[in-house]
C-alpha positions as CSV (number, residue, x, y, z in Angstrom):
1,M,-101.5,71.0,-110.3
2,R,-98.2,72.8,-109.2
3,T,-95.1,71.3,-108.5
4,I,-92.6,72.8,-105.9
5,N,-88.9,72.0,-105.3
6,A,-88.7,73.0,-101.5
7,R,-84.9,71.6,-101.4
8,Y,-84.0,74.1,-104.0
9,D,-86.6,76.9,-104.1
10,P,-86.7,79.6,-101.8
11,I,-89.4,79.4,-99.1
12,E,-91.2,82.7,-99.8
13,K,-91.6,80.9,-103.6
14,V,-92.9,77.7,-102.1
15,I,-95.7,79.9,-99.9
16,D,-96.7,82.0,-102.8
17,A,-96.9,78.8,-104.7
18,I,-99.6,76.8,-102.4
19,K,-101.4,80.4,-101.1
20,D,-104.3,79.6,-103.1
21,S,-104.3,75.7,-103.2
22,Y,-107.5,74.1,-101.5
23,I,-105.5,71.0,-100.8
24,V,-101.6,70.6,-99.9
25,I,-100.2,67.1,-100.1
26,G,-96.8,66.9,-98.4
27,T,-94.5,63.9,-98.3
28,P,-91.0,63.2,-96.8
29,S,-88.5,61.2,-99.0
30,R,-85.3,59.9,-98.3
31,N,-83.3,57.2,-100.7
32,V,-87.0,56.2,-102.2
33,E,-85.7,56.2,-105.8
34,H,-87.4,52.8,-106.5
35,T,-90.9,53.8,-105.2
36,I,-91.2,57.6,-105.4
37,T,-92.4,57.8,-108.7
38,Y,-95.1,54.9,-107.6
39,V,-96.4,56.6,-104.9
40,L,-96.5,60.3,-106.6
41,H,-98.1,58.6,-109.2
42,N,-101.0,57.4,-107.3
43,V,-101.1,60.5,-105.6
44,I,-101.4,62.7,-109.1
45,Q,-103.7,60.2,-110.4
46,G,-106.0,60.4,-107.2
47,L,-106.1,63.9,-107.4
48,L,-106.9,64.0,-111.0
49,K,-109.9,61.6,-110.3
50,Y,-111.3,62.8,-107.4
51,Y,-110.5,66.5,-107.2
52,E,-110.0,67.5,-110.7
53,G,-110.2,71.4,-111.3
54,I,-109.3,71.7,-107.4
55,K,-106.0,73.8,-107.0
56,S,-103.6,71.6,-105.5
57,S,-100.0,71.4,-104.7
58,I,-97.6,68.6,-103.8
59,I,-94.6,68.8,-101.5
60,I,-91.8,67.0,-101.4
61,C,-88.9,67.3,-98.7
62,D,-86.3,65.2,-99.6
63,G,-84.0,64.3,-96.6
64,L,-80.7,64.6,-98.4
65,S,-80.9,61.1,-100.1
66,T,-77.9,59.8,-101.6
67,D,-79.2,57.9,-104.1
68,N,-81.4,58.7,-107.3
69,T,-84.5,60.1,-105.4
70,V,-83.7,63.4,-106.6
71,V,-83.5,62.6,-110.3
72,Q,-86.7,60.7,-110.1
73,L,-88.7,63.6,-108.4
74,M,-87.0,66.3,-111.0
75,H,-88.2,64.0,-113.7
76,I,-91.6,63.6,-112.6
77,E,-91.6,67.6,-111.7
78,R,-91.2,67.8,-115.6
79,I,-94.0,65.8,-116.4
80,N,-96.1,67.2,-113.8
81,N,-95.9,70.7,-115.3
82,Y,-97.7,70.2,-118.4
83,L,-100.9,68.5,-116.2
């Protein structure tokens, strides 16, 4: 499973990262620091449980959050890169 930071990564890098994925999950976010970890944890667990071994990508498009949503996403990204 690959995590892409679409807010900071060039679109070419995003496209290159997901082009071989069989499953692509996208979610918008804005000021959801208290729920984003829970939501993404469940998405990741569902992918691992039902689609283990199938290449998948998760794209989170943050809508210029003013809270700590981006910090939470960066933390999840670091953890997820070890899966």
